[in-house]
C-alpha positions as CSV (number, residue, x, y, z in Angstrom):
1,M,-0.1,0.1,0.1
2,K,1.3,3.4,-1.5
3,E,1.5,6.3,1.1
4,E,1.9,9.2,-0.1
5,M,1.9,12.8,2.6
6,I,2.2,16.0,1.4
7,F,4.4,18.1,3.9
8,Y,3.3,22.1,3.9
9,I,4.9,25.1,5.3
10,K,3.8,28.3,6.0
11,K,4.8,31.4,3.9
12,G,3.2,34.6,5.4
13,R,-0.6,33.9,6.1
14,R,-0.6,31.1,3.4
15,Y,0.3,27.7,3.3
16,V,2.1,26.1,1.1
17,P,3.2,22.4,-0.3
18,H,6.8,22.1,0.3
19,S,7.8,18.3,0.5
20,T,6.2,14.8,-0.5
21,Y,6.9,11.9,1.7
22,S,6.1,8.3,0.1
23,S,6.6,4.7,1.5
24,E,7.0,3.3,-1.3
25,F,10.6,5.5,-2.0
26,C,11.8,5.3,1.6
27,D,10.4,1.3,1.6
28,S,14.1,0.5,0.4
29,F,16.4,-2.3,1.2
30,P,20.3,-1.7,1.8
31,K,23.0,-3.9,0.3
32,G,22.7,-7.7,1.5
33,T,20.0,-10.5,1.3
34,H,17.1,-10.1,3.3
35,L,13.8,-12.5,4.0
36,V,10.5,-10.4,3.7
37,Q,6.9,-12.2,4.6
38,S,4.0,-10.5,4.0
39,Y,0.9,-11.8,5.9
40,P,-2.3,-10.2,6.7
41,G,-2.0,-7.3,9.4
42,G,1.8,-6.9,8.7
43,S,5.0,-8.2,7.8
44,M,8.4,-9.3,8.6
45,R,11.8,-8.2,7.4
46,R,15.4,-9.4,8.3
47,F,18.0,-8.0,7.0
48,N,21.9,-9.4,6.1
49,I,20.9,-13.3,6.5
50,D,23.0,-16.0,5.5
51,P,21.5,-17.5,2.2
52,A,22.0,-20.7,3.5
53,Y,19.2,-20.0,6.7
54,A,16.9,-18.6,4.6
55,P,14.4,-21.6,4.6
56,M,15.0,-22.3,8.2
57,I,14.2,-18.7,9.0
58,A,11.2,-18.7,7.2
59,A,9.8,-22.0,8.2
60,G,10.6,-20.5,12.1
61,R,7.9,-17.5,11.3
62,V,5.4,-20.1,9.6
63,A,5.9,-22.6,12.5
64,E,5.7,-20.4,15.6
65,D,3.0,-21.9,17.0
66,K,4.6,-25.3,16.5
67,I,7.8,-23.7,18.3
68,S,6.0,-22.3,21.4
69,E,4.3,-25.8,21.7
70,A,7.4,-28.2,21.2
71,L,9.0,-25.4,23.6
72,M,6.0,-25.7,26.4
73,K,6.1,-29.1,26.1
74,A,9.8,-29.7,26.3
75,N,9.9,-27.4,29.9
76,E,6.6,-29.3,31.4
77,L,7.4,-30.1,35.1
78,R,8.3,-33.6,35.2
79,P,10.0,-36.4,37.7
80,Q,13.4,-36.1,38.7
81,T,14.0,-39.1,38.0
82,T,12.1,-41.4,35.4
83,P,9.7,-44.2,37.1
84,V,11.4,-47.9,35.6
85,T,8.7,-50.3,36.8
86,P,5.3,-50.1,35.7
87,A,4.4,-50.4,39.9
88,A,6.9,-47.5,40.1
89,Q,4.7,-45.6,37.7
90,R,1.4,-46.2,38.3
91,A,2.8,-45.2,42.2
92,W,3.8,-42.1,40.5
93,M,0.6,-41.1,38.8
94,K,-1.4,-41.5,42.2
95,L,1.1,-39.4,43.9
96,K,1.2,-37.1,41.0
97,K,-2.9,-36.5,41.0
98,E,-2.9,-36.5,44.7
99,L,-0.3,-33.6,45.5
100,G,-0.3,-32.3,42.0
101,N,2.7,-30.2,41.3
102,E,3.7,-30.4,44.8
103,A,5.8,-33.7,43.7
104,Y,9.3,-33.6,43.3
105,L,9.4,-32.3,39.5
106,T,12.1,-30.4,37.4
107,R,11.7,-28.2,34.6
108,G,13.8,-29.6,31.1
109,S,16.8,-27.6,30.1
110,A,17.0,-24.6,28.1
111,R,19.5,-26.7,26.0
112,E,16.2,-29.6,26.1
113,A,13.9,-26.6,24.5
114,A,16.3,-25.2,22.4
115,E,16.8,-28.6,20.6
116,A,12.9,-29.3,20.7
117,A,12.6,-25.7,19.0
118,V,15.1,-26.7,16.4
119,K,13.1,-30.0,15.4
120,A,10.1,-28.3,15.0
121,M,11.3,-25.9,12.7
122,A,13.1,-28.4,11.1
123,D,9.9,-30.4,10.5
124,E,8.4,-27.2,9.5
125,A,10.6,-26.4,6.9
126,D,10.8,-30.0,5.8
127,K,6.9,-29.6,5.0
128,L,7.7,-26.9,3.3
129,M,10.1,-28.5,0.9
130,Q,7.5,-31.2,-0.4
131,H,6.0,-28.4,-2.3
132,E,7.2,-28.1,-5.7
133,S,7.0,-24.5,-5.9
134,V,8.7,-23.8,-2.5
135,K,11.7,-26.0,-3.8
136,Q,12.0,-23.8,-7.0
137,A,11.4,-20.5,-5.2
138,Y,14.2,-21.7,-2.9
139,E,16.6,-22.6,-5.9
140,H,15.9,-19.7,-7.3
141,F,16.4,-17.5,-4.4
142,L,19.9,-19.2,-4.2
143,L,20.3,-18.6,-7.8
144,L,19.9,-15.3,-7.2
145,C,22.2,-15.1,-4.1
146,E,25.5,-16.6,-6.2
147,L,24.4,-14.0,-9.0
148,T,24.7,-11.0,-6.8
149,K,27.1,-12.0,-4.5
150,T,30.3,-9.9,-4.8
151,H,33.7,-11.5,-4.1
152,K,36.8,-10.0,-2.7
153,D,39.7,-10.3,-5.1
């Protein structure tokens, strides 16, 4: 959506046009590789990205809900040690039912949460790359990146 505004200045008792602002003109990109995603109500821009990370970044944006779910699941409260026998599991479930969150519980590590998030992103990227048009668009993107890359001698 182009947005153009005219700014006025006062000369004497009158206002006269002075300058024009155009969002299209101001909406430019610096040198580098950029990722842009438009969606209803907004857009997301990532500047100066490594082209190899483009599918992961795009998948991450598309998969925000899945990533959040994976992080919450990986960070759920759980027993400090995993019950090994069926009897121990039944006892744990009964204790958990009786005590709720007061039972001896711990949270997953930040590393586990990060691994769950990366896996969720990779899964979403794999789903996206199953579409032929997405594969072709990604191949074109990589080609353009190579063609526009500047090499230092």
